[in-house]
C-alpha positions in Angstrom: 8.6 29.5 30.2 11.0 30.2 27.4 13.2 32.1 29.8 13.4 29.1 32.0 14.2 26.8 29.1 17.0 29.2 28.0 18.5 29.2 31.5 18.3 25.4 31.8 20.0 24.9 28.5 22.6 27.5 29.4 23.3 25.5 32.6 23.8 22.4 30.4 26.4 24.2 28.4 28.2 25.6 31.5 28.2 22.1 33.1 29.6 20.6 29.9 32.5 23.1 29.9 33.3 22.6 33.6 33.3 18.9 33.2 35.6 18.9 30.2 38.0 21.4 31.8 38.4 19.5 35.1 38.2 16.1 33.4 41.8 16.2 32.2 43.4 16.8 35.6 41.1 14.1 37.1 42.2 11.6 34.4 45.8 12.3 35.3 45.1 11.8 39.0 43.4 8.4 38.4 46.2 7.3 36.1 48.8 8.3 38.7 47.2 6.3 41.4 46.5 3.4 39.0 42.8 3.3 39.6 42.1 1.2 36.5 39.4 -1.2 35.4 39.8 -5.0 35.7 38.2 -7.0 32.9 36.2 -10.1 33.8 37.6 -13.3 32.1 34.2 -14.1 30.7 33.8 -10.9 28.8 34.4 -10.9 25.0 38.1 -11.2 24.2 38.5 -7.8 22.6 37.5 -6.1 25.9 41.0 -7.1 27.2 42.4 -4.0 25.6 40.5 -2.0 28.2 42.4 -3.5 31.1 43.8 -0.7 33.3 41.7 2.1 31.8 41.0 4.6 34.6 37.6 4.0 36.3 35.5 5.8 39.0 34.8 8.5 36.4 31.4 9.1 37.8 33.1 11.6 40.1 33.8 13.7 36.9 30.0 14.1 36.5 29.0 14.5 40.1 31.3 17.4 41.2 30.2 20.0 38.5 26.6 19.1 39.1 26.9 19.6 42.8 28.8 22.9 42.5 26.4 24.4 39.9 23.2 23.2 41.7 24.3 24.4 45.1 25.4 27.8 43.7 22.2 28.2 41.7 20.0 27.3 44.7 22.1 28.8 47.4 19.5 31.3 48.6 16.8 28.6 48.9 19.2 26.0 50.4 20.5 28.3 53.1 17.0 29.3 54.1 16.6 32.9 52.9 13.7 31.9 50.8 10.6 30.5 52.6 9.6 28.5 49.6 10.7 24.9 49.7 10.8 24.6 45.9 14.5 25.3 45.6 15.3 22.9 48.5 13.6 20.0 46.6 16.8 19.6 44.6 18.4 18.5 47.9 16.8 15.1 47.5 18.2 14.1 44.1 21.6 15.6 45.1 21.8 13.6 48.3 20.7 10.4 46.5 23.3 11.0 43.8 26.1 11.5 46.4 24.9 8.5 48.6 24.8 6.0 45.8 28.1 7.5 44.4 29.8 6.8 47.7 28.5 3.2 47.7 29.7 2.8 44.1 33.1 4.3 44.9 33.5 1.8 47.7 32.6 -1.0 45.3 35.0 0.3 42.7 37.8 0.5 45.2 37.1 -3.0 46.5 37.3 -4.3 43.0 40.7 -2.6 42.3 42.6 -2.5 45.5 40.5 -4.2 48.2 40.4 -7.8 49.5 37.9 -8.8 46.7 40.2 -7.6 43.9 38.5 -8.1 40.5 35.1 -8.7 42.1 34.2 -5.7 44.2 31.8 -5.5 47.2 29.8 -8.6 48.0 26.5 -8.4 46.0 24.3 -8.9 49.1 26.1 -6.2 51.0 25.8 -3.7 48.1 22.1 -4.6 47.7 21.4 -4.1 51.4 22.8 -0.6 51.3 21.0 0.2 48.0 17.7 -0.9 49.6 18.4 1.0 52.8 19.0 4.2 50.8 16.0 3.5 48.6 13.6 3.1 51.5 14.9 6.3 53.2 14.5 8.3 50.0 11.0 6.9 49.4 9.9 8.0 52.9 11.3 11.5 52.4 9.6 11.8 49.0 6.2 10.6 50.4 6.0 12.3 53.8 8.4 15.3 53.6 8.4 16.4 50.0 4.9 15.4 49.2 5.7 14.2 45.7 2.7 13.0 43.6 2.2 9.3 44.1 1.4 8.4 40.5 0.4 10.3 37.4 -0.7 7.8 34.7 -0.5 8.9 31.1 -3.8 10.0 29.5 -5.6 9.5 32.9 -6.6 12.7 34.7 -5.7 13.2 38.4 -3.1 11.7 40.7 -3.5 8.2 42.0 -3.0 7.9 45.8 -1.0 4.7 46.6 -1.1 5.2 50.4 1.6 3.4 52.3 2.3 1.2 49.2 4.2 4.1 47.8 7.2 3.6 50.0 8.0 0.0 48.9 7.1 0.7 45.3 9.3 3.8 45.2 12.2 2.0 46.9 11.9 -0.8 44.3 12.1 1.7 41.5 15.1 3.4 42.9 17.0 0.2 43.5 15.9 -1.3 40.2 17.0 1.8 38.2 20.3 1.9 40.0 21.1 -1.7 39.1 19.7 -1.3 35.5 22.1 1.6 34.7 24.9 -0.4 36.3 24.2 -3.3 33.9 24.1 -0.9 31.0 27.6 0.4 31.8 29.6 -2.0 29.8 30.5 -0.4 26.5 32.2 2.9 25.7 29.7 5.7 25.8 26.6 3.6 26.3 25.5 4.4 29.8 26.4 8.0 29.5 24.4 8.5 26.3 21.4 6.6 27.6 21.4 8.5 30.9 21.8 11.9 29.3 18.8 11.1 27.0 16.6 10.0 30.0 17.5 13.1 32.1 16.7 15.4 29.1 13.4 13.7 28.8 12.5 14.2 32.4 13.7 17.8 32.3 11.1 18.5 29.7 8.4 16.8 31.8 9.5 18.8 34.9 9.3 22.0 32.9 5.8 21.2 31.8 4.9 20.7 35.4 6.6 24.1 36.3 9.2 22.2 38.5 11.8 24.7 37.3 14.5 23.7 39.9 14.2 20.0 39.0 14.4 20.8 35.3 17.6 22.9 35.9 19.1 20.0 37.8 18.3 17.6 35.0 19.8 19.8 32.3 22.9 20.4 34.5 23.3 16.6 34.6 22.9 16.3 30.9 25.7 18.8 30.3 28.0 17.0 32.8 27.3 13.7 31.1 28.1 15.1 27.7 31.4 16.4 29.3 32.1 12.9 30.6 31.3 11.4 27.2 34.1 13.6 25.8 36.5 11.2 27.5 34.3 8.1 27.4 33.4 7.7 23.7 35.2 4.9 21.9 38.0 4.3 22.5 37.4 5.3 26.1 40.0 7.1 28.1 37.9 6.8 31.3 35.1 4.5 32.6 32.1 5.6 34.6 32.5 2.8 37.2 29.9 2.0 39.8 30.5 5.5 41.3 28.7 6.8 38.2 26.3 4.1 37.2 24.7 3.4 40.6 24.2 7.1 41.3 22.9 8.0 37.9 20.3 5.2 38.0 19.1 6.0 41.4 19.0 9.8 40.6 17.0 9.1 37.4 14.4 7.1 39.5 14.2 9.9 42.1 13.6 12.5 39.3 10.9 10.3 37.8 9.3 9.9 41.2 9.4 13.6 41.9 7.4 14.3 38.7 5.0 11.5 39.5 5.5 10.3 35.9 7.4 7.1 36.8 4.9 5.0 34.9 6.7 6.0 31.7 10.2 5.4 33.2 10.3 1.8 31.6 9.8 3.5 28.2 12.1 6.4 28.7 14.8 4.1 30.1 14.0 1.2 27.8 17.7 0.2 27.3 18.6 0.0 31.0 15.3 -1.9 31.7 16.1 -4.3 28.8 19.6 -4.8 30.1 18.3 -5.7 33.6 15.6 -8.0 32.2 18.2 -9.8 30.1 20.3 -10.6 33.1 17.2 -11.9 35.0 16.2 -14.1 32.1 19.7 -15.4 31.7 20.0 -16.3 35.4 16.5 -17.8 35.5 16.9 -19.9 32.3 20.4 -21.1 33.5 18.9 -22.4 36.7 15.8 -23.9 35.1 17.7 -25.8 32.4 20.6 -26.6 34.7 23.4 -24.9 32.7 21.9 -23.7 29.4 22.0 -20.1 28.3 19.2 -18.1 26.8 21.5 -15.4 25.5 25.1 -15.8 24.3 26.0 -13.5 27.2 24.2 -11.1 29.5 23.7 -8.2 29.8 22.2 -8.1 26.3 24.7 -5.6 24.8 27.3 -8.4 25.1 25.0 -10.8 23.3 24.9 -8.5 20.3 28.6 -8.1 20.4 29.0 -11.9 20.2 26.5 -11.9 17.3 29.1 -9.8 15.4 28.0 -6.2 16.0 30.9 -3.9 16.7 31.0 -2.0 19.9 30.2 1.3 18.2 27.3 -0.3 16.3 25.8 -1.6 19.6 26.1 1.8 21.3 24.7 3.8 18.4 21.8 1.4 17.7 20.9 1.1 21.4 21.1 4.9 21.7 18.8 5.4 18.7 16.3 3.1 20.3 16.6 4.9 23.6 16.2 8.3 22.0 13.0 7.3 20.2 11.6 5.6 23.3 12.4 8.7 25.3 10.5 10.8 22.8 7.5 8.5 23.1 7.7 8.6 26.9 7.7 12.4 26.9 4.8 12.5 24.5 2.7 10.2 26.7 3.6 12.2 29.8 2.6 15.5 28.1 -0.8 14.2 26.9 
């Protein structure tokens, strides 16, 4: 086990170095083609300084993860190994790429497309998210044979039958949007995502899902490399290309371990961000124009209360880190 942990941590370090090395050239390319973020007029005023900062930075994370994962699992992926264990990483990889492409289209629409400043229509984006989510859930259930549900402190695996598919699809789509809502401050989504993937890497190692743990640690390293450019003041933003794919991949990893019951704890910040948006919309409609929060997602609410951007990020990450530790503890009971 210690050998596997050492290898997984080494992969995180290698992934970090690869991301930092190729991050500079990618940043210059994005600047050259003026692929910069547009700030919504309703965001806090000081966010205006971020106008034009390169976005679509999720590509910086995805490319090193794909390269390392494919190289590391080449024998299993090509088919020289009869065991399907190594091939299981295909599922989170495909999901990561699928949602990244959807996010890139959304980013491009918001920068250069017909809906400049807005991006893809919400219902169109949601339709493709659901489609990808259902397809992934079917593969997890009927092809990979992932455990339906492992509930903390309760022995055995719960069989959800056909209910697994809609539940898993809901988790994938929900997590994708939750991380998307979290991506609003320098370093926030990257730190929270890296913490969650590290937590599930430990859960996967405990289950002897070595390939999945390696994949998670590779992602953690790449996210740290991305944060090299994304910490305040950010030189690069994640964009939907990163946030949508990271959220969906996080959900798939949780589903593959069967420990998705602790996902709301491990990913407490993205879940809180999404709930704050739902509360704001619901309260606005019920009261015909009143707001529950000063602004949603909730990180903007705390900014308007007077917290600095770095205070929000650091405090949210501390909460996320502690929650992830609790989630891992529950999963390992």
